[in-house]
VOVO-490093 format. One record per residue: residue in one letter; x, y, z of N, C-alpha, C in turn. Coordinates in pm, whole numbers, padded with zeros to 5 digits, always signed. Each point is the difference from the previous one (the first is absolute). Example, Ala and Ser with C-alpha at 12.3 -4.5 7.8 and 13.67 -1.06 7.14 Angstrom:
BEGIN
a+01319-00569+00780-00089+00119+00000+00090+00120+00000 s-00035+00105-00072+00082+00119+00006-00077+00109+00073 
This chain:
BEGIN
m-02799+00882+00299-00043+00072-00132-00059-00113-00084 p-00073+00010-00048-00073-00107-00099+00081-00046-00116 t-00006-00075-00094+00157-00009-00150-00166-00045-00072 f+00022+00075-00138-00099+00012-00133+00132-00074-00112 n-00066-00088-00027-00047-00061-00154-00015+00106-00102 y+00031+00065-00090-00072+00037-00087+00069+00033-00145 k-00151+00017-00054+00039+00000-00160-00067+00171-00001 a+00102+00050-00153-00041+00178-00016+00112-00011-00125 v-00064+00121-00040+00058+00022-00181+00108+00151+00028 d+00095+00025-00057+00053+00129+00032-00048+00127-00110 q+00034+00074+00001+00008+00126-00107-00035-00021-00121 l+00061-00117-00091-00009-00034-00069-00100-00116-00077 g-00030-00054+00090-00112-00087+00002+00102-00162+00010 r+00110-00013+00013+00027-00156+00053-00024-00028+00133 p-00009-00141+00008-00063-00067+00134+00118-00025+00041 a+00013+00050+00142+00048-00027+00117-00026-00110+00164 q+00065-00103+00037-00060-00079+00104+00093+00043+00122 g-00014+00000+00096+00064-00033+00115-00021-00007+00124 q+00051+00052+00125+00008+00002+00136+00007+00135+00047 i-00108+00025+00122+00032+00093+00040-00057-00009+00151 d+00063+00107+00102-00052-00005+00147-00040+00142-00009 a-00169-00037+00074-00082+00214-00027-00122-00059+00135 l-00075+00106+00040-00031+00027+00119-00150-00038-00104 n-00053+00024-00100-00122-00081-00002+00009+00074-00213 e-00156-00023-00053-00026+00026-00138+00076+00058-00021 i-00026+00121+00087-00011+00179-00064+00178+00025-00027 d+00020-00029+00136+00196-00002-00009+00044-00103-00092 l-00016-00098-00039+00048-00072-00103-00001+00050-00135 e-00115+00065+00003+00016+00149-00154+00067+00043+00034 i+00035+00122+00075+00062+00091+00021+00211-00038-00045 r-00010-00091+00080+00051-00105-00002+00082-00025-00129 l-00062-00067-00059+00031-00038-00102-00018+00132-00149 d-00064+00119+00034-00021+00113-00055+00132+00022-00029 h+00056+00009+00151+00147+00080-00021+00079-00074-00088 i-00021-00135-00083+00114-00078-00027-00023+00014-00171 g-00133+00083-00046-00027+00013-00084-00096-00154-00017 l-00071-00014+00065-00145-00100-00033-00063+00011+00010 s-00119-00052-00063-00168+00016+00008-00096-00155+00095 l+00022-00006+00073-00073-00121+00057-00088-00046-00083 i+00009-00116+00005-00147-00135-00052-00072-00027+00045 t+00039-00135+00065-00024-00101+00098+00135-00018+00141 f-00072-00014+00060+00081-00038+00127+00002-00093+00072 k+00038-00080+00086-00019-00078+00065+00093+00002+00143 e-00101-00045+00155+00135-00007+00101+00044-00097+00046 t+00132-00020-00057+00052-00166+00102-00035-00020+00158 q+00030-00137-00007+00030-00018+00146+00129-00026+00056 k+00026+00074+00104+00174-00045+00085+00020-00117-00009 r+00103-00018-00081+00072-00122+00063+00082-00010+00066 s+00005-00123+00135+00092-00012+00059+00205+00017-00015 n+00053+00080+00116+00137+00008-00057+00040-00102-00105 l+00005-00094+00063+00043-00160-00029-00006+00025-00189 f-00133+00036-00056+00026-00006-00088-00014+00165-00104 n+00018+00070+00078-00011+00155-00032+00116+00057-00033 n-00017+00016-00161+00198+00058-00031+00018+00098+00028 k+00108+00050+00074+00027+00155+00051+00122+00006-00033 k+00085-00049-00099+00133+00011-00040+00075+00070-00094 i+00049+00088+00003+00059+00063-00105+00096+00004+00023 t+00084-00047-00121+00168-00046-00009+00086+00091-00039 i+00126+00002+00064+00090+00074-00056-00028+00033-00187 k-00017-00106-00021-00026-00001-00151-00079+00144-00078 d-00103-00032+00059-00151+00103+00012+00030+00129+00027 l+00100+00067+00076-00003+00066+00019+00147+00104-00105 m+00135-00086-00010+00061-00010-00095-00049+00043-00148 m-00138-00077-00027-00121-00002-00138-00064+00148+00029 f-00031+00032+00127-00090+00107+00044+00113+00159-00014 c+00140+00008+00044+00066+00092-00003+00036+00015-00162 f+00014-00093-00068+00061-00007-00155-00080+00084-00045 q-00112-00081-00003-00186+00067-00144+00026+00107+00039 l-00006+00107+00126-00021+00119+00076+00134+00064-00020 e+00134+00011-00037+00088+00067-00018-00053-00058-00170 q+00029-00046-00062-00075-00019-00147-00130+00156+00003 l-00055-00031+00039-00186+00082-00026+00057+00139+00062 t+00071+00005+00120+00036+00164+00039+00087+00071-00064 s+00134-00080-00045+00128+00048-00083-00096+00070-00147 s-00069-00071-00062-00130+00009-00117-00093+00134-00044 g-00003+00014+00167-00106+00140+00050-00134-00070-00002 v-00076-00153+00018-00138-00025+00002+00032+00021+00188 p-00131+00070-00015-00073+00142+00124+00062-00186+00097 l-00032+00088+00127+00058-00168+00107-00168-00042+00017 l-00081+00022-00024-00170-00097+00050+00005-00029-00154 e-00015-00002-00074-00005-00100-00127+00074-00039+00020 g+00169-00018+00034+00114-00117+00035-00015-00080+00040 l-00105-00015+00151-00013-00078+00094-00129-00047-00060 a-00048+00019-00062-00138-00034-00025+00014-00093-00130 d+00116+00034-00030+00059-00132-00132+00067-00143+00086 l+00037+00068+00093+00085-00105+00096-00188-00116+00069 a-00048+00080+00045-00098-00041+00065-00074-00112-00129 d+00020+00042-00119-00138-00114-00094+00137-00087-00046 s+00122+00022-00016+00082-00094-00031+00094-00105+00096 n-00065+00043+00140+00118-00064+00104-00125-00117-00009 p+00111-00185+00075-00006-00099-00080-00079-00027+00157 n+00057+00093+00100-00013-00052+00163-00154+00094-00001 p-00117-00113+00034-00057+00078+00046-00014+00069+00169 y+00077-00049+00127-00029+00119+00055+00104+00068-00017 f+00095+00034-00078+00093+00153-00017-00089+00049-00091 q-00099-00011-00076-00093+00104-00071-00080+00019+00099 k-00017-00080+00095-00122+00115+00076+00117+00072+00113 v+00107-00011-00032+00087+00065+00084+00001+00133-00097 i+00061-00048-00136-00028+00173-00054-00112+00045-00050 g-00122-00069+00045-00117+00095-00021-00054+00108+00120 a+00053-00084+00156-00011+00103+00087+00103+00127-00017 i+00091+00001-00078+00138+00063+00011-00081+00104-00081 i-00079-00030-00114-00056+00115-00066-00090+00097+00028 s-00109-00139+00083-00138+00040+00082+00134+00169+00064 d+00049-00014+00113+00142+00053+00066+00031+00136-00088 v+00015-00030-00090+00112+00131-00093-00111+00055-00066 e-00102-00025-00014-00084+00071-00062-00075+00077+00051 s-00055-00038+00221+00009+00043+00079+00070+00181+00000 g+00138-00065-00027+00057+00127+00075+00131-00038+00002 k-00027-00123+00079+00191+00001+00011+00107-00019-00099 i+00090+00025+00076+00128-00053-00124+00049-00165+00015 l+00030-00020-00112+00059-00130+00033+00053-00069+00088 s+00134+00045+00040+00030-00004+00122-00077-00042+00163 e-00103+00088+00021-00107+00031+00075-00092-00159-00041 a-00011+00031-00135-00141-00139-00041+00094-00156+00073 l+00140-00035-00030+00078-00108+00032-00007-00003+00106 r+00008+00083+00105+00032-00045+00093-00134-00054+00093 e-00129+00030-00085-00098-00067+00092-00018-00113-00024 h+00145-00117-00127+00012-00118+00040+00173-00062+00038 p-00018-00046+00133+00151+00048+00026+00047-00190+00021 q-00099-00068-00075+00046-00121+00004-00023-00039-00115 v+00002+00079-00110+00094+00014-00191+00102+00072+00031 f+00004+00130+00056+00094+00065-00038+00088+00074+00144 d+00083-00061-00029+00121+00086+00096+00020+00157+00083 d+00113+00059+00083-00027+00100+00020+00107+00028-00068 v+00121-00023-00005+00058-00071-00185-00048+00117-00104 f-00052-00126-00039-00092+00066-00090-00130+00123-00034 i-00037-00005+00119-00078+00103+00045+00071+00190-00039 h+00148-00013+00135+00100+00066-00055+00034+00060-00071 l+00045-00109-00128+00100+00038-00134-00138+00073-00090 v-00119-00051+00015-00133+00023-00099-00013+00159+00092 n-00017+00056+00102-00038+00090+00050+00119+00139-00020 a+00122-00046-00002+00133+00054-00051-00008+00050-00150 g-00069-00148-00053+00035+00059-00189-00119+00094-00021 e-00120-00008+00054-00119+00109-00015+00058+00157+00030 q+00049+00001+00096+00070+00112+00101+00138+00057-00157 t+00072-00078-00063+00108+00030-00071-00028+00050-00111 g-00130-00093-00047-00057+00003-00158+00122-00169-00090 r+00024-00053+00075+00039-00135-00036-00039-00136+00037 l-00158+00020-00009-00007-00131+00056-00012-00091-00125 p+00001+00047-00128+00080-00158-00131+00114-00029+00066 e+00101+00060+00005+00101-00023+00049+00037-00136+00169 v-00103+00091+00064-00037-00123+00080-00028-00094+00026 f-00108-00045-00063-00084-00107-00082+00127-00100-00033 d+00060+00058-00116+00099-00065-00089+00174-00058+00128 n-00051+00060+00093+00129-00021+00117-00039-00122+00046 l-00153-00002+00063-00075-00060+00072-00039-00165-00107 a-00004+00045-00124+00009-00189-00037+00098+00019-00028 t+00097+00055-00054+00174-00083+00020-00012-00065+00124 t-00063+00036+00114+00133-00040+00156-00148-00120-00005 f-00089-00017-00024-00170-00121-00003+00107-00069-00104 k+00060+00045-00046+00070-00145-00143+00117-00065+00109 w+00086+00074+00044+00090-00045+00094-00066-00043+00088 q-00100+00007+00078-00055-00091+00133-00010-00139-00043 d-00089+00043-00154-00026-00105+00010+00092-00148-00045 e+00098+00067-00065+00086-00103-00025+00062-00054+00110 l+00027+00066+00083+00050+00008+00100-00041-00110+00044 v-00155+00001+00058-00043-00078+00021-00039-00231-00066 s+00006+00082-00123+00063-00105-00087+00111-00094+00029 q+00098+00081+00035+00154-00034+00020+00034-00068+00131 t-00115+00029+00127-00010-00024+00113-00087-00198+00027 k-00083+00063-00100-00103-00107-00031+00091-00127-00034 r+00093+00055-00111+00106-00106-00081+00072-00088+00118 l+00060+00086+00102+00065-00034+00151-00025-00153+00009 l-00159+00086+00072-00085-00067+00103-00053-00111-00033 l-00065-00035-00165-00151-00114-00014+00128-00149-00040 y+00089-00007-00053+00081-00082-00030+00055-00070+00169 p+00083+00077+00073+00038-00089+00099-00199-00041+00115 i-00051+00085-00042-00087-00073+00091-00165-00096-00090 f+00062-00002-00141-00022-00115-00034+00071-00124+00023 v+00139-00011-00032+00066-00050+00049+00014-00110+00128 l+00014+00108+00156-00088+00016+00135-00119-00124-00012 a-00093+00047-00050-00101-00098-00027-00010-00111-00053 v+00100-00045-00076-00036-00139-00062+00145-00070+00068 v+00099+00048+00089+00022-00017+00051-00064-00081+00199 l-00080+00087+00009-00060-00011+00098-00121-00161-00009 c-00043+00067-00135-00147-00138-00004+00075-00096-00019 a+00125-00065-00088+00091-00096-00008+00042-00088+00146 i+00072+00129+00111+00023-00105+00109-00124+00007+00093 t-00087+00130-00034-00145-00095+00080-00052-00151-00048 f+00034+00021-00159-00072-00132+00017+00150-00152+00012 l+00106+00052+00001+00087-00138+00062-00021-00007+00127 m-00012+00077+00090-00010-00002+00117-00118-00049+00048 i-00140-00017-00045-00112-00022+00093-00014-00145-00097 y+00062-00015-00142-00038-00115-00045+00072-00094-00058 l+00147+00022-00063+00071-00091-00046+00100-00030+00163 v+00035+00084+00029+00090-00045+00187-00058-00096+00052 p-00142+00059+00084-00109-00127+00061+00131-00128-00049 q-00082-00033-00097+00017-00117-00124+00118-00067-00037 m+00130+00097+00083+00124-00064-00002-00005-00036+00108 v-00013+00081+00125+00093-00021+00115-00118-00143+00111 a-00101-00027-00077-00057-00122+00030+00059-00114-00095 f+00067+00054-00133+00087-00120-00005+00152+00017+00076 l+00024+00020+00006+00129+00023+00122-00008-00063+00072 r-00116+00040+00100-00006-00044+00148-00064-00177+00010 n-00062-00041-00138+00027-00113-00037+00111-00085+00033 m+00089+00108-00115+00149-00083+00055+00063-00030+00124 g-00027+00039+00056+00031+00017+00184+00151+00034+00013 q+00044+00048-00088+00137+00120+00018+00021+00148+00092 e+00089+00019+00062-00029+00086+00078+00058+00147-00112 l-00090+00085+00028+00020+00113-00093+00075+00129+00020 p+00029+00049-00161+00152+00106+00035-00111+00124+00106 l+00118+00088-00003-00035+00120+00102-00133+00072-00127 q+00084+00036-00148-00060+00056-00088-00190-00054-00024 t-00020-00116-00002-00087-00093-00039-00104+00038+00122 k+00089+00024+00149-00147+00035+00142-00070+00086-00076 i+00125+00125+00008-00058+00143-00082-00106+00012-00092 l+00076-00072-00098-00162-00016-00100-00082-00075+00054 i-00025-00089+00064-00160-00042+00017-00060+00093+00120 f+00071+00050+00067-00037+00101+00144-00063+00143-00101 i+00096+00041-00117-00056+00099-00084-00143-00086-00052 s-00012-00132-00107-00102+00001-00012-00153-00049+00074 n+00070-00069+00082-00147+00069+00123-00050+00065+00066 a+00098+00091-00021-00045+00163+00017-00074+00001-00119 f-00029+00030-00065-00046+00008-00196-00172-00094+00033 v+00060-00076+00042-00153-00111-00009-00085+00057+00160 d+00113+00055+00091-00148+00003+00110-00058+00116+00009 y+00103+00111-00087+00031+00168+00096-00038+00086-00140 w-00015-00104-00076-00023+00131-00178-00086+00066+00022 w-00085+00052+00063-00073+00096+00010+00055+00062+00074 l+00094-00001+00148+00078+00095+00080+00141+00043-00136 l+00071-00080-00051+00078+00039-00041-00033+00104-00120 f-00116-00010-00075-00027+00066-00112-00078+00152+00069 s-00055-00033+00127-00082+00143+00014+00083+00101+00104 l+00106-00042+00079+00061+00049+00093+00069+00128-00136 p+00042-00036-00046+00072+00117-00119-00081+00123-00044 l-00147-00086-00020-00081+00079-00060-00040+00144+00128 i-00028-00094+00139-00029+00071+00088+00094+00063+00099 a+00220-00005-00091+00054+00123+00049-00027+00106-00051 i-00036-00037-00171+00029+00122-00106-00078+00051+00048 v-00155-00075+00043-00099+00197+00030+00031+00041+00142 c+00023-00050+00111+00006+00047+00067+00142+00114+00041 l+00111-00050-00076+00112+00113-00058-00034+00094-00113 a-00119-00017-00016-00039+00150-00105-00086+00085+00104 f-00103-00051+00090-00079+00065+00058+00116+00079+00072 v+00122-00081+00061+00058+00098+00157+00087+00086-00098 i+00023-00002-00103+00085+00110-00130-00099+00105-00022 k-00112-00009-00036-00110+00085-00038-00044+00105+00140 k-00049-00087+00121-00048+00064+00052+00132-00003+00092 n+00157-00009+00033+00077+00033+00080+00106+00130-00064 p-00019+00099-00026+00112+00095-00007+00146-00074-00020 n+00057+00010+00086+00137-00061+00068-00006-00133-00070 a-00061-00096-00060+00012-00131-00029-00005+00045-00141 h-00064+00089-00088-00006-00009-00102+00117+00080-00062 y+00065+00099+00049+00167+00056+00013+00094-00155-00007 r-00003-00071+00097+00090-00108+00015+00005-00083-00102 y-00147-00007-00067-00032-00119-00094+00081+00080-00121 d-00039+00111-00014+00053+00077-00159+00175-00018+00026 y+00056+00065+00108+00158-00017+00045+00042-00123-00040 i-00050-00142+00011-00007-00074-00005+00060-00042-00170 k-00147+00055-00077+00014-00062-00140+00106+00090-00043 l+00061+00095+00098+00128+00098-00121+00084-00067+00023 h+00049-00058+00078+00070-00106+00090+00038-00146-00104 i-00107-00037-00038+00020-00190-00035+00105+00044-00080 p+00073-00100-00020+00108-00086-00100-00058+00059-00101 v+00043+00054-00155-00034+00012-00086-00130+00096-00042 f-00076-00054+00020-00176+00023-00017-00010+00138+00089 g+00078+00043+00138-00019+00118+00030+00110+00082-00130 e+00062-00036-00002+00109+00110-00061-00121+00005-00157 i-00034-00096-00055-00051+00071-00135-00124+00114+00054 l-00089-00082+00079-00134+00086+00090-00010+00171+00015 e+00156-00032+00058+00056+00198-00003+00025+00027-00135 k+00040-00008-00069-00004+00049-00125-00075+00020-00069 i-00088-00078+00005-00164+00028-00055-00055+00118+00070 i-00012-00009+00119-00027+00130+00139+00062+00117-00091 l+00161+00000-00009+00012+00134-00020+00021+00028-00162 a-00036-00088-00079-00048+00051-00140-00126+00052+00019 r-00101-00088+00039-00180+00085+00098+00058+00163+00016 f+00056-00012+00097+00050+00144+00068+00043+00129-00104 a+00078-00072-00124+00071+00063-00035-00089+00061-00130 r-00058-00103-00046-00082+00021-00130-00145+00113+00059 y-00056-00039+00129-00109+00130+00025+00063+00120+00064 f+00068+00007+00041+00077+00143+00067+00028+00032-00122 a+00065-00030-00079+00027+00062-00186-00117+00047-00006 l-00092-00096-00013-00169+00111-00072-00019+00087+00060 m-00018-00055+00066-00068+00181+00110+00102+00085+00022 y+00135+00053+00019+00037+00068-00045+00035+00011-00103 q-00018-00099-00175-00025+00126-00112-00137+00046-00006 s-00102-00066+00108-00101+00123-00021-00051+00071+00114 g+00140+00046+00070-00023+00120+00056-00064+00005+00147 i+00019-00127+00073-00049-00016+00100+00154+00054+00071 p-00002+00032+00162+00063+00014+00063+00055-00152+00072 v+00213+00070-00017+00034-00119+00052-00044-00055+00162 l-00042+00011+00110-00027+00045+00093-00161-00131-00042 d-00114+00053-00059-00109-00001-00047+00036-00172-00063 a+00074-00033-00077+00031-00058-00045+00067-00153+00054 i+00085+00071+00051+00087-00135+00154-00114-00049+00075 k-00113+00064+00035-00073+00018+00075-00120-00111-00057 i-00060-00024-00170-00006-00083-00030+00070-00120-00063 c+00078+00003+00027+00069-00114+00015+00054-00059+00081 e-00081+00029+00100+00014-00064+00138-00123-00098-00052 n-00116-00015-00062-00101-00067+00018+00010-00099-00156 i+00119+00003-00050-00030-00086-00106+00134-00093-00036 v+00118+00036+00107+00071-00072-00063+00006-00180+00092 g-00154+00030+00107-00047-00118+00080+00161-00109+00022 n+00053+00073+00099+00080-00062+00116+00061+00117+00088 k-00088-00028+00141+00004+00097+00112+00134+00029+00006 v+00140-00090-00013+00120+00056+00035+00062+00138-00119 v-00039-00069-00095+00036+00162-00125-00095+00056+00042 a-00150+00010+00030-00016+00154+00019+00023+00005+00117 n+00027-00053+00082+00062+00090+00137+00153+00058-00075 a+00067-00035-00024+00118+00069-00127-00067+00129-00013 l-00066+00016-00106-00032+00033-00016-00068+00146+00042 y-00085-00027+00090-00032+00120+00140+00126+00061+00057 r+00055-00147+00044+00123+00088+00050+00086+00126-00103 a+00009-00013-00134+00022+00030-00125-00027+00129-00009 q-00120+00071+00007-00125+00039+00002-00007+00139+00144 f-00012-00089+00065+00013+00077+00101+00201+00089+00049 q+00107-00058-00043+00140+00082-00020-00014+00117-00142 i-00103-00040-00076-00038+00116-00109-00043+00124+00040 n-00081-00031+00061-00117+00054+00047+00066+00135+00140 a+00119-00101+00092+00090+00097+00040+00134+00061-00088 g-00037-00005-00100+00159+00086-00084+00061-00078-00038 d+00057-00114-00043+00119-00132+00013-00068+00007-00189 s+00100-00033-00086-00019-00024-00163-00005-00093+00048 m-00106-00072-00130-00057-00095-00010+00069-00114+00014 s+00114-00014-00132+00124-00109+00008+00061-00004+00160 e+00027+00064+00094+00048+00013+00150-00104-00128+00051 s-00139+00091-00030-00103-00031+00089+00000-00174-00026 f+00016-00087-00174-00029-00087+00010+00097-00112+00040 q+00129+00036+00036+00073-00030+00025+00054-00004+00148 n-00054+00075+00101-00040-00033+00105-00088-00058+00102 a-00077-00040-00145-00172-00126+00034+00078-00096-00035 g+00096-00032+00027+00055-00125+00020-00031-00127-00081 l-00081-00017-00093-00077-00091-00123+00098+00016-00109 f-00048+00090-00079+00049+00019-00061+00110-00039-00145 p+00034-00080-00059+00137+00031-00003+00059+00049-00102 p+00141+00033-00006+00077+00123-00016-00045+00040-00180 l-00013-00130-00065-00004+00086-00126-00193+00049-00072 v-00097+00016+00104-00034+00000+00047-00053+00191+00036 v+00125-00004+00117+00036+00196+00086+00081+00006-00120 r+00072-00026-00110+00090+00050-00041-00045+00029-00152 m-00130-00058-00053-00072+00049-00104-00087+00103+00033 i-00113+00060+00141-00035+00098+00054+00091+00081+00034 k+00117+00035-00002+00112+00050+00038+00054+00090-00148 v+00020-00108-00100-00031+00072-00161-00104+00043-00033 g-00065-00066+00056-00109+00110-00084-00063+00155+00137 e+00007+00017+00091+00003+00113+00048+00112+00107-00005 n+00136-00070-00097+00080+00114-00039-00008+00070-00165 t-00096-00113-00058-00009+00053-00115-00109+00005-00058 g-00101-00007+00134-00180+00047-00040-00056-00089-00040 a+00046-00141-00068-00077-00039-00061-00037-00161+00088 l-00065+00046+00113-00010-00141+00121-00108-00053-00087 d-00089-00029-00103-00082-00052-00035+00058-00100-00075 k+00137+00037-00098+00030-00117-00069+00066-00048+00047 s+00101+00039+00162+00121-00084+00091-00116-00127+00043 l-00075+00050+00066-00154-00145+00046-00028-00078-00087 l-00032+00057-00167-00011-00089-00089+00122-00067-00029 k+00113+00010+00015+00103-00089-00051-00009-00036+00121 i+00035+00025+00149-00043-00148+00077-00115-00096-00014 s-00072+00024-00071-00199-00096-00003+00088-00087-00175 y+00127+00061-00050+00008-00104-00137+00115-00086+00075 f+00097+00098+00019+00097-00094+00070-00075-00129+00120 y-00097+00030+00118+00005-00133+00079-00127-00073-00104 d-00063+00072-00105-00099-00134-00092+00103-00080-00071 r+00087+00000-00033+00084-00063-00115+00043-00056+00117 d+00062+00064+00078+00017-00128+00170-00048-00157+00011 v-00139+00057+00074-00145-00076+00014+00029-00119-00101 n+00005+00075-00128-00041-00101-00127+00085-00092+00017 e+00154+00055-00017+00130-00126-00030-00052-00043+00143 s-00029-00016+00099+00035-00049+00129-00064-00107+00039 i-00167+00037-00095-00080-00104-00002-00005-00100-00101 e+00061+00011-00126+00019-00069-00128+00114-00112+00070 k+00071+00032+00135+00133-00057+00002-00056-00112+00174 m-00091+00046+00031-00096-00053+00088-00070-00124-00079 l-00065+00057-00083-00084-00151-00083+00080-00065-00055 k+00132+00027-00035+00069-00081-00032+00074-00158+00075 l+00036+00092+00087+00019-00089+00173-00091-00045+00022 l-00131-00010+00027-00082-00003+00077-00019-00172-00099 e-00006-00074-00089-00037-00105-00077+00135-00055+00083 p+00119-00031-00038+00054-00139+00069+00027+00053+00121 t-00029+00059+00086-00044+00008+00146-00079-00046+00063 l-00131-00013-00028-00137-00049+00029+00018-00140-00095 t+00070-00043-00078-00005-00077-00046+00086-00106+00038 v+00140+00069+00110+00096-00099+00086-00046+00000+00131 i-00082+00093+00012-00036-00045+00168-00157-00081-00020 l-00071-00038-00086-00105-00115-00062+00061-00110+00009 g+00102-00029-00080+00112-00089-00036-00001-00061+00160 l+00100+00067+00111+00030-00014+00109-00089-00049+00113 i-00157+00091-00030-00102-00072+00051-00008-00144-00015 l-00056-00012-00135-00035-00151-00086+00175-00091+00052 g+00099+00004+00013+00104-00027-00022+00032-00060+00164 f-00107+00094+00113-00013-00047+00138-00054-00106+00054 i-00134-00012-00040-00107-00058-00050+00065-00161-00022 m+00023+00001-00159+00097-00095-00079+00089-00121+00105 f+00065+00125+00058+00182-00103+00119-00109-00044+00084 s-00115+00119+00097-00009-00072+00141-00078-00131-00070 v-00071-00007-00080-00113-00133-00037+00085-00127-00073 l+00060+00041-00101+00076-00130-00088+00200-00029+00090 g+00044+00127+00099+00085-00083+00070-00012-00112+00093 p-00144-00003+00039+00024-00120+00077-00042-00164-00064 v-00083+00063-00147-00036-00151-00017+00150-00019-00093 y+00105+00097-00075+00134-00035+00003+00042-00155+00049 d-00061+00119+00131+00103-00122+00137-00066-00065+00002 s-00131-00070+00013-00046-00130+00009-00003-00116-00160 f-00007+00080-00070+00100-00105-00160+00155-00028+00058 s+00045+00081+00001+00148-00030+00039+00020-00096+00122 k-00092-00016+00094+00011-00098+00108-00043-00121-00045 l-00063+00041-00067-00091-00193-00071+00118-00029-00072 k+00081+00051-00092+00087-00060-00071+00116-00073+00006 l+00037+00024+00186+00097+00044+00055-00052-00139+00100 
């Protein structure tokens, strides 16, 4: 479908401009009329390559979308007018086009959840099911408020994870650059000096020379092999379900990091499950949807087993306990929620507990990473200096004798 840049005016004569997909000029006028705009001029844009065509909608975009819709719908603003306001004020051109298409679908008779379903690359199944439940129960503003809160939590979690990963990646890159420089430039010069002295080199110096020669002669292999291995591993994981399952299992059992990842997954599950339960989505449907959002095949398989047992007549707490993966805290809180009739509140408490635990764990790891990486870098440099300066010191000692 062609994309058009347009200039238009609203019903009050105020100018507006933007970008929208349409079949032709007539379709463009109809789509703009649906959002209260009258076309003045337009120009078809050239399709750019995917490398420069930005079609990314971030978590913050979705958070603001839900927050603004909650404000508008709770204030009594008609849905179409609210969507039109969002389309005009949204800074993301691609999101503007998506909202414009949603407006056209709603104007043509579709309900909002059906219009959202036409854009699976933007709105996932959880989002669509929650909106659908909000439409059926008349609690759409509450659903958008809960979604905005959840997206805010998810954005904070991503920021915490980035903090955990960026520093060690930066230090690792600096260490690799330093080692490469030492092995390719400095060590060969020192080795030439040691060999001219004509003395027998110790074992650690021979090891250092071997490593330096490998860097000089096979640097392209040393840097390309890890990349090739990563690409091959990613391909196998994507194509082979058993490999994908094994990979997810290993991730959950990595010391320290695996425990944090498990808590993040359980917090995500508990929060989204609570949202769907609050919105009136049946328990079995909510668990089925959660299988696709936990992002781990091992946990998804455990949810499938729990769902099967619930369907067979077991209680939810018993089913989760028999699944063999969920910690006692999760099982206990689910049981409390079943007994009190406040399952959503119990699940939100699980999410709160794990959120706090993850934040504290990340803070502790960040504090430990700096001295740990400093010690590792010091040991590497110490080995290089000992291997190079040791023979030099021995030679000077013999000269003095």
